[in-house]
C-alpha positions, 0 to 999 in steps of 0.5 A: 499514493504510489505505490498505491494502497489497495491496488498496488498501482505504481504511477509512471513518469508520464502519469506523474508529469500530467499531475504535476502539470495540473498542480503548476497550472492551477497552483495546487499543493500536492500531498503524496503518500509514498510509504511503499517506495521500496516495494516495486516489482518487475523492474518498475522504479518508484518516482517521487513527484516532488523531484519533477520541475516546479514540484518541490516547493508545492509537495508534501511527501509522506514516507514510513520507516514502519513499512520499510523496516517491517516495524509497523507497531512503532508508527514512525514515518516522516514528511518532506515539505516546503519550508513555508509549511513547517510551522503548520505541520509541527503544530498539527503533529504536536496536537496529534502525537507529540513525538515517537518514543526516543528509543524507537527513533534511535532504532530507526536511525540505526536502520537508516545508517547501517542497512545497506542495499542488500537489505532492500533487495532481499526485502523486495525478493521476499515480497515478490515470492509472497506475491506469487504464492497468493496470486496463484492461489487466488487465481486457482480459487476463481478470483481474477486480478492484476498482479500488484505493481508495488506495495504488499497488497493484492486486490481481487475481483469477487464476481466470478466466484461469488456472483451477486454477492457484495464484497462484505458477504464474500469476506465473511464466506472466506473467513468461515470456509477458508480461514482467510481474511480480506478487506472489502471494497466498501472500506476504500470506496465509502458507504455508498457501495454497500449492498451494490454487488456491481460496485462492491466487487473486490477484496484487498488481501495483504501478503505481508506475512510469513510464507507458511501462513500464505501456504495455509491460506492457499490450502484454505482457498482450495476448500471453497 
C-alpha cells in the first residue's frame, strides 16, 4: 500500500524498484493498493509500481474514487490489471457486489472529466493543514509520531503518555476523557498483540474531518 494505511508511508522509487526486482526474479504477481495516490505531502510524489519495467504485466493496481472525491459512502473504485486476469476478476466482482449503482457511476465520471488540477491541489492543501492541526495537538498531549508522508491518517505512539497500557486501553481513555476516537494497533497487527503493551503501543487517528472537529479534538486532548 502506498501511500500506506495506517502509517502514511509513501514508498520511494528505490524501495519500489527493490520490490519489483523480487517480483521479476521469482515470477511473483504484485497487488498494490494506491487509493490515496493524490495525497502525498512535503513535495513527495506518488509512483505506481506498475510503471516500472516488467511490472505492468504482473501488477494489479487498486484505486478509489471514493477516497479521491471524498464520497466514501459511494464505494466506487477501480482495478488496472493484465488482460490475463480480467475474466477472473470480473467473476469475483460479480459474486461480491455485481456493480455500483449507475447514477453514482455517472457522478464519478463527471468528477473525472470536469475537475481540473486546482481541485487536487486544493484538496492536498486542505489535508496538509489538517495534518498540522492534529499533529501539533498530539505532540502537545504526549503522543510522539512521525508526520505522515501521505494519506489522511496519523499513527502515534502511546507508551510515553500511558506507559504499560495497551492501545485498546488508551483508546478507551481517549474516548472517555478527551472525546477523541482512534483505532488501536491490534486492528492492524492481529490478535497476538492484544495484552502486550510492548507491541500494542500505537493508535491511528484520521484527520479526514472538518477543521472545527479537529480543533475540538485538540482541546479535548488538552484535558488529559
